[in-house]
N, C-alpha and C positions, 0 to 999 in steps of 0.2 A: 448149841444155844449160842456159842460166842460168834459164830458165823452169821446167824440170822440177826443177832444185835448189832453187828458191825455194817450189815446190809441196811437195817432200819436207820442207823445214824447217817450213812453214805444218802440214803434217799432223802432223809430229812435235810441234811445239809444242802443238797443239790434243789431241793424244793424250795426252801428258804433263799438259796441264791436267785433260782427262777423266779421267784416272788419279787424280789428286791429289783432285778432286770426289768420285769413287767413295769414295776411302780416307775423306775426311772424312765423307761419307754414313755409311759402314759403323759409323765410330765412334760418330756420333750415333745411329745405330739400336742399337749395343751399350748405350749409356748409357741410352736411353729403355727397352729392354728390361730392363735391370738393374733400374731404378728400377720399372717396372711389377710385375716379379716381387717384389721387397722390398714393394712396397704391397699386392700380394695376400697375402701371408705375413702381413703386420700385420692387414689387414682379416680373414682367415680366423682368426686368433688372438683378434681381438676379439669376432667370432661365437661362437667356442668358448666365450670367457669367458662371455659374454651367456648361452650355452645351458646352462653350469653354474650359473650364478648363477639363473636361471629355474627351471632342474629343482629345486633346492635348497628354493626359497621354499614350494612345495606339501608337501613334506617336513617342513619346519619348521611349517607351520600344521596339519599332520596330527598331528605330535608335541605340539603344543601343546594341540590338540584333545583327544588321547589323554590326556595328563597331566590335563586338567582333568576329563575324565569319569572318570578313575580316582580323583582326590582326591574329588570330591563328585558322587556318582552322583545323577540327577535323582530317584529314588525316595527316596533320603535326604533331601534338601531337602526334597521334598514330606511326607515323614512328620514330619520334625522340624517343619515348619511347622504341620503339622496339630495334633500333640501341643501345642505351644506355644498355638496359639490356642483349643484345646479347654480347655485350662488357664486360661486368662486371662478367661474370663467374670465373674468376680468383681472383675477388674482389680487383683487383689492378685497380682502374679505373682512368686514367689519362684524365680526362674530358677537363682539358686546352689545352691539346696537340691535342686531337681528336675532339672537338666540332665542327671545321670548317667542317670538313668531314661528321659529322653526321647530319648537319643542312639541311634541305630540302630546295631546291632552292627558292621555294616560300616564306617560311618563311624568308628567308635571304633578299629577295626583299622587304617584308613588313618591316622588321627592317631598312633597308636602308632608305625607306621613311621618317621613324621616327627619323634618327640620324640627329642632327643638323650639 
């Protein structure tokens, strides 16, 4: 009976140690899982921030290009440049007195919008 009794004690002791090890491992797995989920949420939020930032950049560039095109259309610049060059053949350029005649009407409208 002593041998059987000792076997039961050894088995019970091993069983209790195994249960304790299992509990410790479960706690460790829960901590790792929690940290992994938290890291995943952080990375997803960072990805979303970058997507939003990158999505805004083309719109900003498009708005700038659109504003530039509205303010000074290329035909206005070409027309004004050609008039100035044609009038300066004698190198006696009276830009102050003739500027109003040279300006394209579309450019005048745009400038009028911006005058306060």
